[in-house]
C-alpha positions as a Markdown table, in Angstrom:
| # | Residue | x | y | z |
|---|---|---|---|---|
| 1 | Met | -16.7 | -37.3 | -19.2 |
| 2 | Met | -17.4 | -33.5 | -19.0 |
| 3 | Glu | -14.9 | -31.0 | -20.2 |
| 4 | Leu | -13.2 | -29.3 | -17.2 |
| 5 | Asp | -11.0 | -26.3 | -17.7 |
| 6 | Lys | -8.1 | -25.3 | -15.4 |
| 7 | Lys | -10.2 | -23.1 | -13.3 |
| 8 | Asp | -12.7 | -25.9 | -12.5 |
| 9 | Arg | -9.9 | -28.1 | -11.3 |
| 10 | Glu | -8.4 | -25.3 | -9.3 |
| 11 | Ile | -11.8 | -24.9 | -7.6 |
| 12 | Leu | -12.2 | -28.7 | -6.9 |
| 13 | Tyr | -8.9 | -28.8 | -5.2 |
| 14 | Pro | -9.6 | -26.5 | -2.2 |
| 15 | Leu | -13.1 | -28.0 | -2.1 |
| 16 | Asp | -11.6 | -31.4 | -1.7 |
| 17 | Leu | -9.3 | -30.1 | 1.1 |
| 18 | Asn | -12.2 | -28.7 | 3.1 |
| 19 | Ala | -15.7 | -29.0 | 1.7 |
| 20 | Arg | -17.2 | -26.9 | 4.5 |
| 21 | Gln | -15.2 | -23.7 | 3.7 |
| 22 | Pro | -17.3 | -20.9 | 2.3 |
| 23 | Val | -17.3 | -20.1 | -1.4 |
| 24 | Ser | -15.7 | -16.7 | -0.6 |
| 25 | Ser | -12.7 | -18.6 | 0.8 |
| 26 | Ile | -12.3 | -20.8 | -2.3 |
| 27 | Ala | -12.7 | -17.7 | -4.5 |
| 28 | Lys | -9.7 | -16.0 | -2.8 |
| 29 | Lys | -7.5 | -19.2 | -3.2 |
| 30 | Val | -8.3 | -19.5 | -6.9 |
| 31 | Arg | -8.3 | -15.7 | -7.6 |
| 32 | Ala | -11.8 | -15.6 | -9.0 |
| 33 | Ser | -15.0 | -13.8 | -7.9 |
| 34 | Lys | -17.3 | -15.4 | -5.4 |
| 35 | Glu | -20.0 | -15.4 | -8.1 |
| 36 | Val | -17.9 | -17.2 | -10.7 |
| 37 | Val | -16.8 | -19.9 | -8.1 |
| 38 | Gly | -20.4 | -20.3 | -6.9 |
| 39 | Tyr | -21.6 | -20.7 | -10.5 |
| 40 | Arg | -19.0 | -23.3 | -11.4 |
| 41 | Ile | -19.7 | -25.4 | -8.3 |
| 42 | Lys | -23.4 | -25.2 | -9.1 |
| 43 | Arg | -22.7 | -26.3 | -12.7 |
| 44 | Met | -20.5 | -29.2 | -11.6 |
| 45 | Thr | -23.2 | -30.3 | -9.2 |
| 46 | Glu | -26.0 | -30.1 | -11.8 |
| 47 | Ile | -24.1 | -32.3 | -14.3 |
| 48 | Gly | -23.4 | -34.8 | -11.6 |
| 49 | Leu | -19.6 | -34.4 | -11.2 |
| 50 | Ile | -20.1 | -33.3 | -7.6 |
| 51 | Lys | -22.7 | -35.7 | -6.1 |
| 52 | Gly | -22.8 | -34.3 | -2.6 |
| 53 | Tyr | -20.6 | -33.8 | 0.4 |
| 54 | Tyr | -19.7 | -36.0 | 3.4 |
| 55 | Ala | -17.9 | -35.8 | 6.7 |
| 56 | Ile | -15.0 | -38.1 | 7.3 |
| 57 | Ile | -15.9 | -39.7 | 10.7 |
| 58 | Asp | -13.6 | -42.0 | 12.6 |
| 59 | Leu | -15.8 | -44.4 | 14.4 |
| 60 | Thr | -12.8 | -46.1 | 16.0 |
| 61 | Lys | -13.0 | -43.1 | 18.4 |
| 62 | Leu | -16.5 | -44.2 | 19.3 |
| 63 | Gly | -15.4 | -47.8 | 20.1 |
| 64 | Phe | -15.8 | -49.5 | 16.7 |
| 65 | Met | -13.5 | -51.5 | 14.4 |
| 66 | Asn | -13.3 | -51.2 | 10.6 |
| 67 | Ala | -13.7 | -54.4 | 8.6 |
| 68 | Arg | -13.8 | -55.1 | 4.9 |
| 69 | Val | -14.8 | -57.9 | 2.6 |
| 70 | Phe | -14.1 | -58.6 | -1.1 |
| 71 | Leu | -16.6 | -60.8 | -2.9 |
| 72 | Lys | -16.5 | -62.8 | -6.1 |
| 73 | Phe | -19.9 | -63.6 | -7.5 |
| 74 | Arg | -20.9 | -66.9 | -9.1 |
| 75 | Ser | -22.4 | -66.9 | -12.6 |
| 76 | Ile | -25.7 | -65.3 | -11.6 |
| 77 | Pro | -28.0 | -63.1 | -13.7 |
| 78 | Pro | -27.3 | -59.3 | -13.7 |
| 79 | Glu | -30.6 | -58.6 | -11.8 |
| 80 | Glu | -29.4 | -60.9 | -9.0 |
| 81 | Glu | -26.0 | -59.1 | -8.8 |
| 82 | Lys | -27.9 | -55.8 | -8.6 |
| 83 | Glu | -30.1 | -57.1 | -5.8 |
| 84 | Leu | -27.1 | -58.2 | -3.8 |
| 85 | Ile | -25.3 | -54.9 | -4.3 |
| 86 | Glu | -28.5 | -52.9 | -3.4 |
| 87 | Phe | -28.7 | -54.9 | -0.2 |
| 88 | Phe | -25.3 | -53.7 | 1.0 |
| 89 | Ile | -25.9 | -50.1 | -0.1 |
| 90 | Lys | -29.1 | -49.9 | 1.9 |
| 91 | His | -27.8 | -51.8 | 5.0 |
| 92 | Lys | -26.9 | -49.3 | 7.8 |
| 93 | Arg | -23.9 | -51.3 | 9.0 |
| 94 | Phe | -21.9 | -50.9 | 5.7 |
| 95 | Trp | -20.3 | -47.6 | 5.2 |
| 96 | Trp | -18.6 | -48.3 | 1.8 |
| 97 | Val | -19.6 | -50.3 | -1.3 |
| 98 | Gly | -17.7 | -50.3 | -4.6 |
| 99 | Gly | -17.6 | -52.4 | -7.8 |
| 100 | Ile | -14.4 | -54.0 | -9.0 |
| 101 | Thr | -13.0 | -54.9 | -12.4 |
| 102 | Ser | -10.9 | -57.9 | -11.8 |
| 103 | Ser | -10.6 | -61.6 | -12.4 |
| 104 | Leu | -10.5 | -62.0 | -8.6 |
| 105 | Tyr | -13.4 | -60.0 | -7.2 |
| 106 | Asp | -16.5 | -58.2 | -8.2 |
| 107 | Leu | -17.4 | -56.1 | -5.1 |
| 108 | Gly | -15.8 | -54.6 | -2.1 |
| 109 | Ile | -17.7 | -53.6 | 1.1 |
| 110 | Ala | -16.6 | -52.1 | 4.4 |
| 111 | Cys | -18.4 | -52.0 | 7.7 |
| 112 | Trp | -18.0 | -50.8 | 11.3 |
| 113 | Val | -18.2 | -53.5 | 14.0 |
| 114 | Lys | -17.9 | -53.5 | 17.8 |
| 115 | Asp | -15.5 | -56.5 | 17.9 |
| 116 | Val | -14.5 | -59.6 | 16.0 |
| 117 | Leu | -17.6 | -61.5 | 17.3 |
| 118 | Asp | -19.9 | -58.7 | 16.0 |
| 119 | Phe | -18.2 | -58.9 | 12.6 |
| 120 | His | -18.7 | -62.7 | 12.6 |
| 121 | Glu | -22.4 | -62.3 | 13.3 |
| 122 | Leu | -22.8 | -59.5 | 10.8 |
| 123 | Lys | -21.1 | -61.5 | 8.1 |
| 124 | Asp | -23.2 | -64.6 | 8.8 |
| 125 | Ser | -26.5 | -62.7 | 8.8 |
| 126 | Cys | -25.7 | -60.5 | 5.7 |
| 127 | Ile | -23.3 | -62.3 | 3.5 |
| 128 | Gly | -24.7 | -65.7 | 4.6 |
| 129 | Lys | -28.0 | -64.5 | 3.1 |
| 130 | Phe | -26.4 | -64.6 | -0.4 |
| 131 | Arg | -23.8 | -67.3 | 0.2 |
| 132 | Asn | -25.1 | -69.5 | -2.6 |
| 133 | Lys | -24.4 | -66.6 | -5.0 |
| 134 | Ile | -20.9 | -65.9 | -3.8 |
| 135 | Glu | -18.0 | -67.9 | -5.2 |
| 136 | Leu | -15.2 | -66.4 | -3.1 |
| 137 | Leu | -14.8 | -63.9 | -0.3 |
| 138 | Arg | -11.8 | -62.5 | 1.6 |
| 139 | Asp | -12.1 | -60.5 | 4.8 |
| 140 | Ser | -9.8 | -58.5 | 6.9 |
| 141 | Phe | -9.6 | -55.6 | 9.5 |
| 142 | Tyr | -8.1 | -52.3 | 8.7 |
| 143 | Ser | -5.3 | -51.3 | 11.2 |
| 144 | Asn | -4.7 | -47.9 | 9.5 |
| 145 | Ile | -6.3 | -46.0 | 6.7 |
| 146 | Tyr | -4.4 | -43.1 | 5.1 |
| 147 | Ser | -6.2 | -40.7 | 3.0 |
| 148 | Trp | -4.8 | -37.9 | 0.9 |
| 149 | Arg | -6.6 | -35.2 | -1.0 |
| 150 | Lys | -6.5 | -35.1 | -4.8 |
| 151 | Lys | -3.2 | -33.3 | -5.3 |
| 152 | Tyr | -3.3 | -33.9 | -9.1 |
| 153 | Leu | -6.2 | -31.4 | -9.4 |
| 154 | Ser | -3.9 | -28.4 | -9.0 |
| 155 | Glu | -0.4 | -27.6 | -10.1 |
| 156 | Lys | -0.2 | -25.3 | -7.1 |
| 157 | His | -1.0 | -27.9 | -4.4 |
| 158 | Thr | 1.0 | -27.4 | -1.2 |
| 159 | Asp | 0.1 | -30.7 | 0.5 |
| 160 | Gly | -2.4 | -33.5 | 0.3 |
| 161 | Val | -3.8 | -33.1 | 3.9 |
| 162 | Gln | -3.3 | -36.6 | 5.3 |
| 163 | Thr | -6.1 | -38.1 | 7.3 |
| 164 | Ile | -5.5 | -41.3 | 9.3 |
| 165 | Ile | -8.2 | -43.6 | 10.6 |
| 166 | Ser | -6.4 | -45.8 | 13.1 |
| 167 | Gly | -7.3 | -49.3 | 14.2 |
| 168 | Arg | -6.4 | -48.3 | 17.8 |
| 169 | Arg | -9.7 | -47.7 | 19.4 |
| 170 | Val | -9.9 | -44.8 | 21.8 |
| 171 | Phe | -13.4 | -44.3 | 23.2 |
| 172 | Val | -14.7 | -40.7 | 23.2 |
| 173 | Arg | -17.9 | -40.2 | 25.2 |
| 174 | Tyr | -20.9 | -39.1 | 23.1 |
| 175 | Asp | -24.6 | -38.9 | 23.4 |
| 176 | Glu | -27.8 | -38.7 | 21.4 |
| 177 | Gln | -27.2 | -35.1 | 20.3 |
| 178 | Asp | -23.8 | -35.9 | 19.0 |
| 179 | Val | -25.2 | -38.8 | 17.0 |
| 180 | Lys | -27.8 | -36.4 | 15.5 |
| 181 | Ile | -25.1 | -34.0 | 14.5 |
| 182 | Leu | -22.9 | -36.7 | 13.0 |
| 183 | Thr | -25.8 | -38.1 | 11.1 |
| 184 | Gln | -26.6 | -34.7 | 9.5 |
| 185 | Leu | -23.0 | -34.1 | 8.6 |
| 186 | Ser | -22.7 | -37.5 | 7.0 |
| 187 | Ile | -25.7 | -36.6 | 4.8 |
| 188 | Asp | -24.5 | -33.1 | 3.9 |
| 189 | Ala | -21.1 | -31.9 | 5.1 |
| 190 | Arg | -21.9 | -28.3 | 3.9 |
| 191 | Ile | -25.1 | -27.9 | 5.9 |
| 192 | Pro | -25.0 | -24.4 | 7.5 |
| 193 | Ile | -24.7 | -24.3 | 11.3 |
| 194 | Val | -28.1 | -22.6 | 11.7 |
| 195 | Glu | -29.8 | -25.3 | 9.6 |
| 196 | Leu | -27.9 | -28.0 | 11.5 |
| 197 | Ala | -29.0 | -26.5 | 14.8 |
| 198 | Gly | -32.6 | -26.6 | 13.7 |
| 199 | Lys | -32.5 | -30.2 | 12.6 |
| 200 | Val | -31.0 | -31.5 | 15.8 |
| 201 | Gly | -33.0 | -29.2 | 18.1 |
| 202 | Leu | -30.2 | -27.3 | 19.8 |
| 203 | Ser | -29.0 | -23.7 | 19.9 |
| 204 | Val | -26.4 | -22.6 | 17.4 |
| 205 | Thr | -24.0 | -22.0 | 20.3 |
| 206 | Ala | -24.5 | -25.6 | 21.6 |
| 207 | Val | -24.0 | -27.1 | 18.1 |
| 208 | Lys | -20.8 | -25.0 | 17.6 |
| 209 | His | -19.5 | -26.3 | 20.9 |
| 210 | Arg | -20.3 | -29.9 | 20.1 |
| 211 | Phe | -19.0 | -29.6 | 16.6 |
| 212 | Lys | -15.6 | -28.3 | 17.9 |
| 213 | Arg | -15.4 | -31.0 | 20.5 |
| 214 | Leu | -16.0 | -33.7 | 18.0 |
| 215 | Lys | -13.3 | -32.3 | 15.7 |
| 216 | Asp | -10.8 | -31.7 | 18.6 |
| 217 | Asn | -11.3 | -35.3 | 19.8 |
| 218 | Gly | -10.6 | -36.7 | 16.3 |
| 219 | Val | -14.1 | -38.0 | 15.7 |
| 220 | Ile | -14.6 | -35.6 | 12.7 |
| 221 | Leu | -11.5 | -35.7 | 10.6 |
| 222 | Gly | -12.6 | -33.6 | 7.6 |
| 223 | Phe | -15.2 | -32.8 | 4.9 |
| 224 | Arg | -15.0 | -33.8 | 1.3 |
| 225 | Pro | -17.1 | -33.7 | -1.9 |
| 226 | Lys | -18.4 | -36.9 | -3.5 |
| 227 | Ile | -16.8 | -36.6 | -7.0 |
| 228 | Asp | -17.8 | -38.8 | -9.9 |
| 229 | Leu | -14.4 | -40.0 | -11.2 |
| 230 | Glu | -15.8 | -41.1 | -14.5 |
| 231 | Lys | -17.0 | -37.5 | -15.2 |
| 232 | Leu | -13.7 | -36.2 | -13.9 |
| 233 | Gly | -12.0 | -38.4 | -16.5 |
| 234 | Val | -9.8 | -40.5 | -14.2 |
| 235 | Tyr | -9.5 | -44.2 | -13.3 |
| 236 | Trp | -9.2 | -45.5 | -9.8 |
| 237 | Tyr | -6.6 | -48.3 | -9.3 |
| 238 | Lys | -5.8 | -50.3 | -6.2 |
| 239 | Val | -2.5 | -52.1 | -5.7 |
| 240 | Glu | -1.9 | -54.8 | -3.1 |
| 241 | Phe | 1.7 | -55.4 | -2.1 |
| 242 | Gln | 3.3 | -58.4 | -0.3 |
| 243 | Leu | 6.7 | -57.4 | 1.1 |
| 244 | Asp | 10.0 | -59.1 | 1.8 |
| 245 | Asp | 11.1 | -56.2 | 4.0 |
| 246 | Tyr | 8.5 | -55.0 | 6.5 |
| 247 | Gly | 10.9 | -52.2 | 7.4 |
| 248 | Ser | 10.2 | -50.6 | 4.1 |
| 249 | Lys | 6.5 | -49.8 | 5.1 |
| 250 | Lys | 7.4 | -46.4 | 6.5 |
| 251 | Glu | 9.4 | -45.4 | 3.4 |
| 252 | Leu | 6.6 | -46.7 | 1.1 |
| 253 | Leu | 4.0 | -44.7 | 3.0 |
| 254 | Ala | 6.1 | -41.6 | 2.7 |
| 255 | Tyr | 6.5 | -42.2 | -1.0 |
| 256 | Phe | 2.7 | -42.6 | -1.4 |
| 257 | Ala | 2.0 | -39.5 | 0.7 |
| 258 | Ala | 4.2 | -37.3 | -1.6 |
| 259 | His | 2.8 | -38.8 | -4.9 |
| 260 | Pro | 0.2 | -36.5 | -6.6 |
| 261 | Asn | -2.0 | -39.4 | -7.8 |
| 262 | Ala | -2.0 | -41.4 | -4.5 |
| 263 | Val | -5.3 | -41.0 | -2.7 |
| 264 | Tyr | -5.5 | -43.9 | -0.2 |
| 265 | Ala | -3.2 | -46.4 | 1.5 |
| 266 | Tyr | -4.1 | -49.2 | 3.9 |
| 267 | Glu | -2.5 | -51.5 | 6.5 |
| 268 | Ser | -4.7 | -54.4 | 7.4 |
| 269 | Ile | -4.8 | -57.6 | 9.5 |
| 270 | Gly | -5.7 | -60.6 | 7.5 |
| 271 | Gly | -6.3 | -60.8 | 3.8 |
| 272 | Gly | -2.7 | -61.7 | 2.7 |
| 273 | Thr | -1.4 | -58.2 | 1.9 |
| 274 | Asp | 1.2 | -56.1 | 3.8 |
| 275 | Ile | 0.3 | -52.7 | 2.4 |
| 276 | Glu | -2.2 | -51.4 | -0.2 |
| 277 | Val | -2.3 | -48.1 | -2.1 |
| 278 | Glu | -4.8 | -46.5 | -4.5 |
| 279 | Phe | -4.2 | -44.1 | -7.3 |
| 280 | Glu | -6.4 | -41.9 | -9.5 |
| 281 | Val | -4.9 | -41.5 | -13.0 |
| 282 | Glu | -6.1 | -40.5 | -16.4 |
| 283 | Asn | -5.3 | -43.8 | -18.2 |
| 284 | His | -3.7 | -47.2 | -17.8 |
| 285 | Thr | -0.4 | -46.1 | -19.4 |
| 286 | Lys | 0.0 | -43.5 | -16.6 |
| 287 | Phe | -0.8 | -46.1 | -14.0 |
| 288 | Arg | 1.8 | -48.5 | -15.4 |
| 289 | Glu | 4.4 | -45.8 | -15.3 |
| 290 | Ile | 3.6 | -45.1 | -11.6 |
| 291 | Leu | 3.7 | -48.8 | -10.7 |
| 292 | Asp | 6.9 | -49.5 | -12.6 |
| 293 | Lys | 8.6 | -46.6 | -10.7 |
| 294 | Ile | 7.5 | -48.1 | -7.4 |
| 295 | Arg | 8.7 | -51.6 | -8.3 |
| 296 | Glu | 12.1 | -50.1 | -9.4 |
| 297 | Arg | 12.6 | -47.9 | -6.3 |
| 298 | Phe | 11.5 | -50.7 | -3.9 |
| 299 | Arg | 12.9 | -53.6 | -5.8 |
| 300 | Gly | 14.4 | -55.3 | -2.8 |
| 301 | Ser | 11.4 | -54.8 | -0.6 |
| 302 | Ile | 8.4 | -56.0 | -2.8 |
| 303 | Arg | 7.9 | -59.7 | -3.1 |
| 304 | Asn | 4.7 | -59.6 | -5.1 |
| 305 | Tyr | 1.7 | -57.4 | -6.1 |
| 306 | Leu | -1.6 | -57.4 | -7.8 |
| 307 | Tyr | -3.9 | -54.6 | -9.0 |
| 308 | Tyr | -7.4 | -54.0 | -10.0 |
| 309 | Val | -9.8 | -51.1 | -10.8 |
| 310 | Trp | -12.6 | -49.7 | -8.8 |
| 311 | Val | -15.3 | -49.1 | -11.5 |
| 312 | Asn | -17.8 | -47.3 | -9.3 |
| 313 | Glu | -18.3 | -46.1 | -5.7 |
| 314 | Asp | -21.9 | -47.1 | -4.9 |
| 315 | Lys | -21.8 | -45.9 | -1.3 |
| 316 | Val | -19.6 | -43.8 | 0.9 |
| 317 | Ser | -21.0 | -42.8 | 4.3 |
| 318 | Tyr | -18.6 | -42.8 | 7.2 |
| 319 | Phe | -21.6 | -42.7 | 9.6 |
| 320 | Pro | -24.1 | -45.3 | 8.2 |
| 321 | Met | -24.8 | -46.8 | 11.6 |
| 322 | Ala | -28.3 | -47.0 | 13.1 |
| 323 | Gly | -28.4 | -44.5 | 15.9 |
| 324 | Glu | -29.9 | -47.1 | 18.2 |
| 325 | Leu | -26.7 | -49.2 | 17.9 |
| 326 | Leu | -24.4 | -46.3 | 18.6 |
| 327 | Leu | -26.5 | -45.1 | 21.6 |
| 328 | Lys | -26.6 | -48.6 | 23.0 |
| 329 | Thr | -22.8 | -48.8 | 22.7 |
| 330 | Ser | -22.5 | -45.4 | 24.4 |
| 331 | Glu | -24.7 | -46.4 | 27.3 |
| 332 | Asp | -22.8 | -49.7 | 27.7 |
| 333 | Lys | -19.4 | -47.8 | 27.8 |
| 334 | Asn | -20.7 | -45.1 | 30.1 |
| 335 | Lys | -21.9 | -47.5 | 32.7 |
């Protein structure tokens, strides 16, 4: 863990709200010079605290569904575990891969699929490849993903900027140029417009127009830095709740949205949970305090729960799809 002072954390907060904003804008918000802010961001990047920048892209707007799978490995050598994890990291259909510390699971993966049959075929072809190395798996579809920025970074936070990726698919027309733009933004969310225009072969004006349209249509939901949580000095906990009272979901979500340490919540179909939430906290004691308060406040609503820790985020790319697949889907939808 690196030593971060108050100013570093103040800089990370607006950067987490909108990673595309210029350094000058962040400087005004934290009341520091542009040079100081630029230097500190560069330093945090050099030591690996900031590992890059990505766009939050909602592929449900392009006709896809969001599925996830938790895996428990058999007793296999470490090199075979590494081979299995690397397979999912490199595979273009999986947008998220993360390691788990739990007696239940070792790895979580998420993927974009066209429909249930597509997921079945993807699971058979990919997970089936390693089925003899997997003891247990659990799959489900996300119906809603709620994302809040890291409010705990700043005492002066005003809101967490909630982002919702919905399971309700609404098709937005797109073409090859849109795919190129989304691809570049998923690689580097802070890429300048002029450089982006050069990479996709369009004028700056055309890129600005498409960029705005993709944001207005809800395809692009935001831009965030990839932050190494270990270097930040926090732990990433996930809690799965089973409820006796489904009517409490709305109140639970409102509670999570207001909590400074809550960063994600999920509603899913399948998997045996009713609502899930993730917290980033400095230690286990702090996490237990948070969990105990939730259990007390919603005592009559929560039937059961379990929790575990994400130990690393091996991959996050909301747009990992092969362009050919997206374009084929676009052509099919536009017929």
